[in-house]
C-alpha positions in Angstrom: 113.7 129.2 122.4 111.0 127.3 120.6 107.5 128.7 120.4 105.2 125.7 121.2 102.1 125.0 123.3 102.3 122.9 126.5 99.2 122.1 128.5 99.7 122.9 132.2 99.5 119.2 133.1 102.1 118.1 130.6 105.7 117.4 131.7 108.7 118.3 129.5 112.0 117.2 130.9 115.2 119.3 130.7 117.0 118.4 127.6 113.9 117.9 125.4 113.7 119.7 122.1 110.3 120.8 121.0 109.8 122.5 117.6 107.9 125.6 116.8 104.1 125.4 116.6 104.0 122.0 118.2 101.3 121.2 120.8 101.7 118.9 123.9 98.4 118.1 125.5 97.0 116.9 128.9 99.1 114.5 131.0 101.8 113.9 128.4 105.4 113.4 129.4 108.3 114.2 127.0 111.7 113.0 128.2 115.0 114.0 126.5 113.6 113.5 123.1 113.4 115.6 119.9 109.9 116.7 118.7 109.8 118.5 115.3 107.8 121.5 114.2 104.0 121.5 113.9 103.5 118.3 115.8 100.4 117.5 117.8 100.8 115.1 120.7 97.5 114.2 122.3 96.5 113.4 125.8 98.6 110.9 127.8 101.4 110.6 125.3 104.8 109.4 126.6 108.0 110.1 124.6 111.1 108.4 126.0 114.7 109.5 125.9 116.4 109.6 122.4 113.1 109.3 120.5 113.1 111.4 117.4 109.8 112.7 116.0 109.9 114.6 112.7 107.8 117.6 111.6 104.0 117.7 111.3 103.6 114.4 113.1 100.2 113.7 114.8 100.3 111.3 117.8 96.9 110.6 119.2 95.9 109.9 122.8 97.5 107.1 124.9 100.6 106.4 122.8 104.0 105.6 124.3 107.0 106.1 122.1 110.0 104.2 123.6 113.7 104.6 123.1 114.6 103.3 119.7 111.6 104.8 117.9 112.3 107.2 115.0 109.4 108.9 113.3 109.9 110.8 110.1 107.8 113.8 108.9 104.0 113.8 108.2 103.3 110.6 110.1 99.9 109.9 111.8 99.8 107.6 114.8 96.3 106.6 115.9 95.0 106.4 119.5 96.5 103.7 121.7 98.9 102.4 119.1 101.7 100.4 120.8 105.4 100.4 120.2 107.9 98.0 121.7 111.7 98.2 121.9 112.8 94.8 123.2 112.0 91.4 121.5 112.1 89.3 124.7 111.5 91.4 127.8 111.8 90.1 131.3 111.3 92.1 134.4 114.3 90.6 136.1 116.7 91.0 133.2 117.9 94.5 132.2 118.0 94.7 128.4 118.5 98.4 127.8 121.6 97.5 125.6 119.3 95.4 123.4 116.8 98.1 122.3 115.9 97.7 118.7 115.4 100.5 116.3 111.9 101.0 114.8 111.6 103.4 111.9 108.4 105.0 110.7 109.0 106.6 107.3 107.6 109.8 105.9 103.8 110.0 105.5 102.9 106.6 107.0 99.7 106.2 109.0 99.3 103.8 111.9 95.7 102.9 112.9 94.2 102.9 116.4 95.4 100.1 118.6 98.0 98.8 116.1 101.1 97.1 117.6 104.5 97.7 116.1 107.0 95.1 117.1 110.5 96.6 117.4 113.2 96.2 114.9 110.9 96.9 111.9 110.6 99.7 109.3 107.3 101.0 108.0 107.8 102.4 104.5 106.8 105.8 103.2 103.0 106.4 103.0 102.2 102.9 104.2 98.8 102.4 106.0 98.7 100.2 109.0 95.1 99.2 109.8 93.5 99.5 113.2 94.5 96.7 115.5 97.1 95.3 113.1 100.2 93.7 114.5 103.4 94.5 112.5 105.9 91.7 112.9 108.1 92.5 109.8 109.2 95.4 107.6 106.4 97.1 105.6 107.0 98.3 102.0 106.2 101.9 100.9 102.6 102.5 100.0 101.5 99.1 101.4 98.2 98.6 103.3 98.6 96.1 106.1 95.8 94.6 108.2 95.3 91.8 110.7 97.3 89.8 113.3 99.9 89.2 112.2 99.5 91.9 109.6 99.2 90.9 106.0 99.5 92.9 102.8 96.1 93.9 101.7 96.8 96.2 98.8 98.5 99.5 97.8 97.6 103.0 98.9 98.4 106.4 97.4 100.0 109.3 99.3 96.5 110.8 99.6 95.2 107.6 101.3 93.2 106.1 98.3 93.4 102.4 97.5 95.3 102.0 94.2 93.9 99.7 91.6 96.6 98.5 89.2 96.0 97.7 85.5 99.0 96.5 83.6 101.2 97.6 86.4 99.9 101.2 86.5 97.5 103.0 88.8 96.2 106.6 89.2 95.1 108.1 92.5 91.5 109.3 92.2 92.2 112.3 94.4 95.5 113.7 93.1 95.8 112.0 89.6 99.3 111.0 90.6 100.5 107.9 88.8 102.0 104.8 90.5 103.8 101.8 89.1 103.9 98.3 90.5 107.1 96.4 89.7 108.6 93.4 91.4 105.9 93.6 94.1 106.9 97.1 95.0 104.9 100.3 94.5 106.6 103.5 93.1 105.2 106.9 92.6 105.9 108.2 89.1 
């Protein structure tokens, strides 16, 4: 039996798995999903069947995670971020067999009111700006802003903008080094 906090107004369906030290807040509903350890799901969060949420994930208020969404460890999802799972929904056509996978990789952050179109992967430690609309895969350490989102620069694991000189950059917070090669950022 897991040791987690559930607010009295939250609903957790039979078959859900909630990791130790996770917190499920007001008016949230967890269906038959997997929530890792040390997660914090804010007010009015919905997690559909078969969603997988890794460890130490923070999901802010008013977020719905639909079937097909997989979230790795240490991800931050800002308030009212939107996820989809069908490319061409119609109310009169059932498309449950067409759900597309959306993968949010380790350490990524998604800003408030961002929209993540299904079928895309957001790379490790990427930063999606508030209100951005993601319509394609996002490279690791990439900053994306706008609608549709465009690459704005590179970000360190600590969340600092990386300034490359001759293909190398140093995070001002951690002193970790990064390399830019073939338009892809790597931590050294």
